C-alpha positions as CSV (number, residue, x, y, z in Angstrom):
1,M,3.3,0.1,11.6
2,C,3.1,2.7,8.9
3,L,6.1,3.0,6.7
4,Q,7.1,5.7,4.2
5,I,9.5,4.9,1.4
6,D,12.0,7.3,0.0
7,S,13.3,5.4,-3.1
8,T,15.7,8.2,-4.0
9,Q,17.7,7.7,-0.8
10,S,16.8,3.9,-0.4
11,K,15.6,4.3,3.2
12,L,12.4,3.3,5.0
13,Y,10.8,5.8,7.4
14,N,8.3,5.1,10.2
15,V,5.3,7.3,10.7
16,S,7.4,9.7,12.8
17,G,9.8,10.3,9.9
18,N,12.7,8.5,11.5
19,P,14.8,6.2,9.3
20,I,14.4,2.5,10.1
21,F,17.3,0.9,8.2
22,P,18.9,1.0,4.7
23,A,16.8,-0.8,2.1
24,I,16.7,-1.5,-1.6
25,V,13.4,-0.7,-3.4
26,C,12.6,-2.3,-6.7
27,N,9.4,-3.4,-8.6
28,G,7.1,-2.9,-5.7
29,C,9.2,-5.0,-3.3
30,M,11.5,-3.8,-0.5
31,L,14.5,-5.7,0.5
32,A,15.9,-4.6,3.8
33,N,19.5,-5.1,4.8
34,E,20.9,-8.7,4.7
35,E,19.4,-9.7,8.1
36,E,15.8,-8.8,7.3
37,E,13.5,-9.1,4.3
38,I,10.3,-7.2,3.9
39,V,8.2,-8.3,1.0
40,M,5.5,-6.1,-0.4
41,K,3.4,-6.1,-3.5
42,S,2.2,-2.8,-5.0
43,V,-0.5,-2.1,-7.6
44,N,-2.0,1.2,-8.8
45,V,-5.7,1.6,-8.2
46,C,-8.4,4.1,-9.1
47,L,-11.0,4.9,-6.4
48,N,-12.9,7.8,-8.1
49,T,-16.4,6.9,-6.8
50,V,-17.9,6.2,-3.4
51,E,-18.9,2.7,-4.7
52,K,-15.4,1.9,-5.6
53,V,-14.1,2.9,-2.2
54,K,-16.8,0.9,-0.4
55,G,-16.1,-2.1,-2.7
56,L,-12.4,-2.1,-2.0
57,V,-12.8,-1.8,1.7
58,N,-15.4,-4.6,1.8
59,A,-13.2,-6.8,-0.4
60,I,-10.0,-6.5,1.7
61,S,-11.4,-6.0,5.3
62,P,-12.0,-9.7,6.0
63,L,-8.5,-10.6,4.9
64,D,-5.5,-11.0,7.1
65,G,-2.6,-8.8,6.4
66,D,-1.9,-5.1,6.1
67,F,-3.0,-3.0,3.2
68,D,-1.9,0.7,2.7
69,L,-3.0,3.3,0.2
70,V,-0.4,5.8,-0.8
71,S,-1.0,9.2,-2.3
72,D,2.1,11.4,-2.7
73,R,3.5,11.5,0.9
74,Y,0.4,10.3,2.6
75,V,-0.1,6.7,3.7
76,V,-3.4,5.4,5.1
77,D,-4.8,2.0,6.1
78,A,-6.7,0.7,3.1
79,K,-9.2,-1.0,5.4
80,S,-10.2,2.4,6.8
81,I,-13.0,4.1,4.8
82,M,-12.4,7.4,6.8
83,G,-8.7,7.2,5.9
84,I,-9.3,6.7,2.3
85,F,-11.7,9.6,2.1
86,S,-8.9,11.8,3.5
87,L,-6.9,11.2,0.2
88,D,-7.2,13.0,-3.1
89,L,-9.4,10.4,-4.9
90,G,-9.0,12.2,-8.2
91,K,-5.5,10.7,-8.4
92,T,-4.3,7.2,-9.0
93,L,-3.4,5.7,-5.7
94,R,-0.8,3.0,-4.9
95,L,-2.1,0.0,-2.9
96,D,0.7,-1.7,-0.9
97,I,0.0,-5.3,0.2
98,H,2.4,-6.3,2.9
99,S,2.2,-10.1,2.5
100,D,3.0,-12.2,-0.4
101,E,0.5,-14.9,0.6
102,V,-2.4,-12.5,0.8
103,A,-1.3,-10.6,-2.4
104,D,-1.6,-13.8,-4.5
105,K,-5.1,-14.4,-3.1
106,V,-6.4,-10.8,-3.4
107,M,-5.3,-9.9,-6.9
108,S,-8.6,-11.3,-8.5
109,L,-10.6,-9.2,-6.0
110,L,-8.7,-6.1,-6.9
111,E,-9.1,-6.3,-10.7
112,P,-12.1,-3.8,-10.9
113,Y,-9.8,-1.2,-9.2
114,I,-6.4,-1.8,-10.8
115,V,-5.1,0.7,-13.4
116,A,-1.9,0.8,-15.4
């Protein structure tokens, strides 16, 4: 499922734009209401060349878990090379990793792409 975050209103939205439930967003992690917890790690990446795009897709495709790239209000599957090329690659993108277990393993693979 694709989610869009509106941190100004502390709500999560599905791809249709409907709010899912109130949430608290802080430091790349989203905590849902008291009954549910959604853990996500976010890093900023630069994919300004075709080689970087292919390298990122090849690095994360074999891994379990969901990865999204966010540019402004657009969210695409980071395992989709076509989706990535639909974004403005001149900008810094946010990579959302939707699993703590996978995030810890993948950080070393992401080092060539991470920017401050």
